[in-house]
PLY file of the C-alpha trace (Angstrom):
ply
format ascii 1.0
element vertex 227
property float x
property float y
property float z
element edge 226
property int vertex1
property int vertex2
end_header
-0.04 -0.05 -0.13
1.45 3.53 -1.11
2.03 6.60 1.35
-0.90 8.92 1.40
0.73 12.07 0.46
-2.06 14.27 1.73
-0.73 13.52 5.22
2.90 14.10 4.30
4.93 17.29 3.90
6.75 16.90 0.67
9.72 19.00 0.18
11.28 19.09 -3.09
15.08 20.69 -2.84
17.49 21.56 -5.59
20.46 19.68 -5.82
22.28 22.89 -5.41
20.37 24.12 -2.50
21.16 21.07 -0.51
24.86 20.68 -1.44
27.71 23.37 -2.26
27.73 22.93 -6.25
28.92 26.71 -6.89
32.09 25.32 -8.68
29.86 23.07 -10.86
27.96 25.89 -11.59
30.59 27.96 -12.52
32.15 25.38 -14.78
28.77 24.81 -16.29
28.57 28.34 -17.34
31.98 28.74 -18.79
32.34 25.46 -20.24
28.81 24.15 -20.85
27.45 20.84 -20.71
30.34 18.93 -22.16
32.62 20.52 -19.82
30.27 19.96 -16.68
29.49 16.39 -17.60
33.43 15.70 -17.93
34.19 17.41 -14.79
31.37 15.39 -13.00
33.02 11.95 -14.29
36.54 13.04 -13.38
35.01 13.84 -9.74
32.26 11.10 -9.40
33.83 10.17 -6.07
34.59 13.00 -4.37
31.64 13.73 -2.06
29.90 17.29 -2.19
30.09 19.49 0.71
26.72 20.38 2.68
24.93 23.45 1.06
22.66 26.58 2.35
19.32 24.44 2.81
21.05 20.95 4.10
20.57 21.87 8.04
17.12 22.69 7.19
16.32 19.38 5.14
18.03 17.52 7.98
15.92 19.19 10.65
12.82 18.20 9.00
14.00 14.46 8.30
14.45 14.17 12.10
11.01 14.75 12.62
9.95 11.13 11.29
11.90 9.79 14.35
8.88 10.74 16.54
6.64 9.36 14.54
5.67 5.47 13.26
8.30 4.76 11.11
5.64 3.14 8.47
4.01 6.59 8.41
6.52 9.26 7.86
4.95 12.84 8.24
8.14 14.36 6.08
9.60 13.36 2.74
12.14 15.25 1.11
12.84 14.78 -2.96
16.13 15.73 -4.38
15.52 17.65 -7.58
18.00 18.32 -10.23
18.56 19.30 -13.91
21.53 16.95 -14.11
21.14 13.76 -16.11
21.16 10.32 -13.85
24.70 9.68 -14.86
26.19 12.99 -13.88
23.69 12.86 -10.75
25.93 10.13 -9.29
28.05 12.30 -7.17
24.43 13.64 -5.59
23.38 10.17 -5.04
26.80 8.86 -3.31
26.50 12.16 -1.14
22.93 11.45 -0.15
24.11 7.94 1.08
27.21 9.28 2.83
25.23 11.73 4.85
22.60 9.12 5.77
19.91 11.12 4.31
16.62 8.63 3.89
15.71 9.97 0.55
13.59 7.51 -1.47
12.57 9.61 -4.61
14.47 11.98 -6.75
14.12 13.36 -9.97
17.02 14.29 -12.65
15.65 15.97 -15.79
18.52 16.24 -17.65
18.48 19.84 -18.31
14.64 20.10 -18.94
12.58 22.29 -16.34
11.83 21.07 -13.00
8.26 22.41 -12.86
6.51 19.56 -14.48
7.69 17.13 -11.80
6.20 19.46 -8.92
2.72 17.98 -9.54
3.96 14.45 -10.39
5.75 14.15 -6.80
3.12 16.07 -4.69
5.56 18.65 -3.57
4.06 20.92 -0.95
7.30 23.02 -0.64
10.16 23.50 -3.45
13.57 25.25 -2.08
16.16 26.40 -4.55
18.81 28.69 -5.10
18.03 29.49 -8.83
15.86 32.29 -9.16
14.65 31.59 -12.60
13.78 27.85 -11.39
11.65 29.43 -8.32
9.93 31.98 -10.63
8.84 29.31 -12.97
7.51 27.31 -10.19
5.53 30.11 -9.00
3.84 30.72 -12.56
3.10 27.16 -13.37
2.04 25.62 -9.91
0.28 26.07 -6.63
3.04 24.83 -4.80
4.78 26.87 -2.14
8.29 27.96 -3.29
11.10 29.74 -1.60
14.55 30.96 -2.82
17.08 29.77 -0.71
19.77 32.71 0.34
23.36 31.93 1.66
23.28 32.34 5.76
25.06 35.03 7.59
28.63 34.27 8.46
29.26 32.39 11.62
25.44 31.41 11.72
24.93 28.19 13.57
21.72 26.46 12.32
19.43 24.29 14.98
19.16 20.73 13.64
16.81 19.45 16.40
13.65 21.97 16.28
12.24 23.41 12.90
10.48 26.88 12.83
8.83 28.51 10.15
8.02 32.44 9.74
5.46 33.62 7.42
4.52 37.15 6.24
0.67 37.32 6.12
-0.23 39.66 3.16
0.44 38.11 -0.31
1.75 35.02 1.44
-0.52 33.41 3.57
-3.36 35.16 2.39
-4.24 36.63 -0.99
-2.84 40.19 -2.13
-6.20 41.67 -2.84
-5.62 44.25 0.07
-2.26 44.89 -0.86
-2.92 45.47 -4.41
-5.50 48.18 -3.17
-2.71 49.80 -0.94
-0.38 50.00 -3.81
-2.33 51.16 -6.70
-4.70 53.38 -4.98
-4.18 55.08 -1.64
-4.22 54.25 2.25
-7.59 55.61 2.57
-9.04 53.31 -0.34
-7.10 50.57 1.68
-9.15 51.43 4.79
-12.45 51.54 2.82
-11.54 48.05 1.55
-10.85 46.38 4.75
-13.89 48.08 6.55
-16.24 46.98 3.95
-14.78 43.33 3.79
-14.24 43.13 7.67
-16.57 39.95 7.88
-15.40 38.38 4.91
-12.50 35.90 5.34
-9.38 36.45 3.23
-8.85 34.17 0.28
-6.04 31.84 0.17
-2.28 33.20 -0.67
0.46 30.78 -2.10
1.45 29.41 1.10
-1.84 28.85 2.69
-1.86 25.05 1.82
1.76 24.59 3.30
0.70 26.42 6.42
-2.43 24.06 6.70
0.04 21.02 6.23
2.43 22.12 8.66
-0.20 22.26 11.16
-1.51 18.88 10.51
1.94 17.27 10.95
2.52 19.39 14.17
-0.48 17.47 15.54
0.98 14.32 14.89
4.36 15.59 17.20
5.27 15.16 20.96
4.86 18.50 22.44
8.47 18.81 23.11
9.47 18.29 19.63
6.62 20.20 17.89
6.93 21.98 14.75
5.95 25.54 15.14
4.98 27.73 12.03
4.36 30.95 13.46
0 1
1 2
2 3
3 4
4 5
5 6
6 7
7 8
8 9
9 10
10 11
11 12
12 13
13 14
14 15
15 16
16 17
17 18
18 19
19 20
20 21
21 22
22 23
23 24
24 25
25 26
26 27
27 28
28 29
29 30
30 31
31 32
32 33
33 34
34 35
35 36
36 37
37 38
38 39
39 40
40 41
41 42
42 43
43 44
44 45
45 46
46 47
47 48
48 49
49 50
50 51
51 52
52 53
53 54
54 55
55 56
56 57
57 58
58 59
59 60
60 61
61 62
62 63
63 64
64 65
65 66
66 67
67 68
68 69
69 70
70 71
71 72
72 73
73 74
74 75
75 76
76 77
77 78
78 79
79 80
80 81
81 82
82 83
83 84
84 85
85 86
86 87
87 88
88 89
89 90
90 91
91 92
92 93
93 94
94 95
95 96
96 97
97 98
98 99
99 100
100 101
101 102
102 103
103 104
104 105
105 106
106 107
107 108
108 109
109 110
110 111
111 112
112 113
113 114
114 115
115 116
116 117
117 118
118 119
119 120
120 121
121 122
122 123
123 124
124 125
125 126
126 127
127 128
128 129
129 130
130 131
131 132
132 133
133 134
134 135
135 136
136 137
137 138
138 139
139 140
140 141
141 142
142 143
143 144
144 145
145 146
146 147
147 148
148 149
149 150
150 151
151 152
152 153
153 154
154 155
155 156
156 157
157 158
158 159
159 160
160 161
161 162
162 163
163 164
164 165
165 166
166 167
167 168
168 169
169 170
170 171
171 172
172 173
173 174
174 175
175 176
176 177
177 178
178 179
179 180
180 181
181 182
182 183
183 184
184 185
185 186
186 187
187 188
188 189
189 190
190 191
191 192
192 193
193 194
194 195
195 196
196 197
197 198
198 199
199 200
200 201
201 202
202 203
203 204
204 205
205 206
206 207
207 208
208 209
209 210
210 211
211 212
212 213
213 214
214 215
215 216
216 217
217 218
218 219
219 220
220 221
221 222
222 223
223 224
224 225
225 226
């Protein structure tokens, strides 16, 4: 019997966000696909260093230790534009770090957006602004651009916290659009007229509900705390 993904937080993470692939990115831009492929094959057994999103992914996967092993509450899918053969370093690095991934997508240069629905992704993380924008434009998946952390930042990997902006993120941007395109008086008038009408969902509303659902399955001392 397959997993019920409606009860699982499925996070898609790009290989460049999970691992440090900045050198590979430079080689790809300078030497194109052929040079990149040659570099990957020559360094096939060289493990990749942890990237910006690694601590978050590690912390999310640790939440599964507090529930029934047969019914995980978090799954992570590695997503890469590499071809399967040039992605061997990624798979070897995943195994080395003990990340319990069961699914991955190697698109061989094709856009990643079509894989979002197929893999039931709730949240996609990437360092590529173009990929993030394409997924925002083509799907209802919550999507975030991953930035490098401040110097000397020490991530917490035993607890996970999400912080959301309300306007245009959790809720729709209808009120914000009025504020930006008209004036503050029009904004206040709109809010007064609609004070008893619930705001429509924003792009992260479904993700917030999913986080709330899995939070209910965790012990209090290890709760996931979206705020």
